N, C-alpha and C positions, 0 to 999 in steps of 0.2 A: 195314658195307657201304660199298663205294666209291660216292662220289656220281656220279650220271649227269651232274649239273652239274660240269664239271671246274673252271672258273673263272668268276667273274662279278663285276661291279661294279654299284653302284647309288647314286643320289643321292636325298636326301630320306628318307621313312620306310623303315624296314626292310621288305623284301618279306615276303610271307606265309610263305615257306619258310625265312626267317631266315638265308640263306646270302649270301656275297659280301663284297666290300671296299667300305666306304662312302666316297663321295667328297662333297666340298662341291659346291654347286650351280654349274652353268655352267662346268664344267672343259673345257679344250680336248680336241679329238678325240684328240690324241696321248696324253693322260693316260688317257682312256677305254680306248684301245687297249692300254695297258700293264696297267692294273689289272683289266681284264676278261679278261686272258689271251689277247688276240687280236693280239699282236705277233709273229706267226710267219706263214710262207707255206706255201701247198700247192705242193709240188714234184712233178715228173712223172718217171717212168722207164719205159723199155720193159719189157714183160713177158719174163722169161727163165725157162726151166725146164731141169732136169737129166734126162737119160735115163741110167738105170743100164745099165752094161755089165759083163760078167764080166771080171775082171782089172784094171780101172783104175777111176777115180773117175766115169767117165760123161762124156758130152759135154754142153755147155751150148748150148741152142737159144734162139732168140727167137721171140716171137709178136707180130708187128708190128701186129696189128689192135687190140690193147688196150694200156693203160698202167696202171701203178701210181701212185696218188696217195699222197704221204706228207708228214709234217710236217718243216718246215726245222729246227726246234729239237731235237726228240727223235729224228728219223728214223723215228718210228712210222708203220707203214702205215695208211692210211685206207680205201682201196678199190681195186678193179680196175675200170676203165671203158673204154669204147671210145675210139678216137682222136678221134672226133667230139665228145667230151664237153668242154664248156667250163666251167672252174672259175671260181668267184667266190671271191676272197680275203677272209679275215676283215676286213682293213682296208677293203676296198671297202664292206662292210656299214655300217661306221661313217662313211666318207667320204660315204656317201649323205646323211647328215644334216648335213654341214658347213654348206652354204648355208641349209638349213632352220633351223638353230639360230642362224646368224648374222644372218639378215634376215627370217625368217618367224615368229619367236616360238616355235619348237619348243624343248623341253627334253628332253635324253636322261635317262631314269630307270633303265633297266637295260640291260645288255648282257652276253653271256656265251657260253660254249662248252659244248655238250652232246656226250655220247657220244665223249669223247676227241678231238674236233675234227671229227667227221663232220657235226655240225650246229651252227650258230651264229646268233645273233640280236642285234638291238638294238630297244629300245622307247622311243619319245619321245612326250611329251605335246604335243598340237597347240595347246593354249590354248583349244579349244572346250569349253564346259561348259553344263550345263542342270541346274536343280533341279526335280524333280517335287514334287507337294504334300507337305507335311510336311518340307520341306527335304531331300529325298532327292537328294543331289548325284551327277551322272553326268558324267565327264570324257571327252574324246576323246583317242585315242592313235593312233599309227601304228606298226605292227610290221613290221620287215623281217627276214626269216629266209631261210636257204638251207641246203643240204647238199652234201657232196661224195661221197656214196655212192648217189645216185640215188633217195633216199627222199623228197626234197622239192625242187620247183622253187624258184627264187628268188622269193619271194612277199612283196609289199607289202600289208598287211591293215589298213584302218581298223578300229579297235577302240574299244569303250567299256569303262570301268572304273567300277563303281558304288562310291563312296568308302567307304560304311559297311561293306562286306564284301569289297572287292577282287575282286568277281566280274567276269570278263571276258567280253565278248560281241562277236562279229564284227558289224559293221554290214552288214545284208542287207535289200534291199528287193525285194518281189514275188518272193520265193524265190531271188533272184540275189545271191550274195555279191559284195561290192564289191572283193575282192582282185584285184590285178594279178599274174599269174603269168608268169615267164619261164622256159621249159624250158632245160635244159642243153644242148640241141641248138642253141641260138642264143646269141649273145653278149649279156651283160647291159649294156643301155644305160641308166644311171640317169636321164639327162635325159628320155629317152622315157617311162620309168616315171612320173616326176614329172608329165609332162603328162597322162597318163592318170589319175593320182591327183587332179589338180585337179578332175576331174569327180566322183571317188569321194568325196573329202573334202566337196564341196559338198552331199553327200547327208545330212550331219549333221542339218540342220534338219528335213528330212522324216522321217528315221529317228526322231528324238526326239519328233516330232509323234505318230508311231505308238506310241511308248513311253508318252506321255501318255495316249493312248487306252486302253492296257493298264491303267494306273493308275486310270482312271475306270470300267473295266468290272468290276462287282461279279460274284462268282462264287458259285454255290450249291455245297453240299458234294458232290452227285452229279456236278456238272461238274468239280470238282477231282479226284475220283477218276477220272473218265473221262479227264481230261488226263494224269494220271500214268501210267495204264494204257496209253494210247496212246503216250506218249513212251518209257517205260521197258520196258513189257512187250509192245510191238507188238500191243496188243489195241485194235481200232477202237472208237470210242465207240458206245455203245448195242448192241454185240454181246454174245453170250452169254459169260459168264466161263468160262475153262478150269477144270478141277478143281484142277490144280496150277498155281499162278501162277509164271511164269518171273520171275526177278529180284525175288523177294519182299523180300529184305533191302533192296535199293535202294529199292523202293517205300515200304517203312515209314520209311526214313531220310528221304527227300524229303517225305513227309507230315509228319513231325515238324518239319522245317525250315520248311515252309509254315505249320504251326499255331502257330508262335511260338518254336521253338528256333533258328531261323535268325537271323543278324545282320541287322538291319533288317527282320525279318519283322513287327514290330508297328508300323512306321511307317505313317502314313495312306495312303501310296501303295501299300503292299504288302499290308496286312491285308485278307484276303478278296477280293483282286483278281487279275485276269490277270497283272499285273506281279509280284505276289507268287508266283504259280505259276511263272513263268518264272525268277525269282531263286532259288527253292527248287531248281530243277534246276541252274542255273549254279553255285550254292554247292556243291551235292553233287559236281558234276564237278570244280570247281576245288580243293576243300578236303577232301572227305569220301570220295570214291570210292576203293575198294580198289585199291592199287597197290603194286608192289615198294618204292617210296620215293616221297617227295614230289616228286622230280626226274621219275620216270617219270609221275607224275600230271600234272605241268606239261607234259611233252612230249605226252601224250595230249590234255590240255585245249586246247592251242594247235594241234596239228598232227595228231592222231590220232582214235581213236574218241570221246574225250570231246568233241571239236569237232563231231563228227557228231551226238551226243546234243544238244548245246546248240542246233544249228541246227534239229533236229527240234522242240525245245521252243519256239523262237522262231516257227517256222511254225505250230505248234499254237496258240499264244497269240494270234497275229495272226488266225488263223481264228476263234477264239472271240470276238474283239472286232469282227469284220467285221460 
């Protein structure tokens, strides 16, 4: 099967999907651009179409309201969008991190291209980190991703990664995700986004304070079942169980991860706690959930239905600990 991840580069440990070109630490942006397969441009062309006519090849007409986006290297088409659509180039995603890596202590860890160039991203470690009890290490990251087919606004997302299992979780407080989104109807202004991110990144301490609270909140077995039913099967806590459980396979898998099969499930911070419940769901979404490939699972975990499930799990865990 062709990989959804077309090209990718990484520094440090091999990513969980095992794909990509490995780089040594602190490589310049230009090296990242080449090795991550992001050294091409998105070009534009007016939309043309052919009208068939009897007796000759047909006439070529233009449709000025829309344009075709295509790759400069392979000439492969990427999408058809309106004339008002503002593209963000692959190199702009990496350039966003140039001053952050030079003066703010950020380190690029992965970057790459999804879906033939229709989506691309870069992920950098911010230098923030916290250890929950039992030396359960959580590191801070910043994910910048965009698309050129209308499926994703240019989005900067403060993210946590739990080291023991590589589970990823978007930083979210009071039900509000800290991501900064720039729709393609407006121009991407990296400096304006960084100003907004200054506030979002400063939420790290408060977010990890809440995560410590989850690690302290002991959970009874009936609470654990209610949590998983709520998050995965959309069955409200304390309500009557349906005769046929929706998503039963996922429910059993997540229960197993929580009860000791998950990476880090037996750490003091996670065993029998709300933090353990949350990480059982994030591990399932990031590593175990059924998908056409690991690449599709990654796309879902960061940008799609998987991200929605993880947010529901975070909200439900915080509610338990409230």
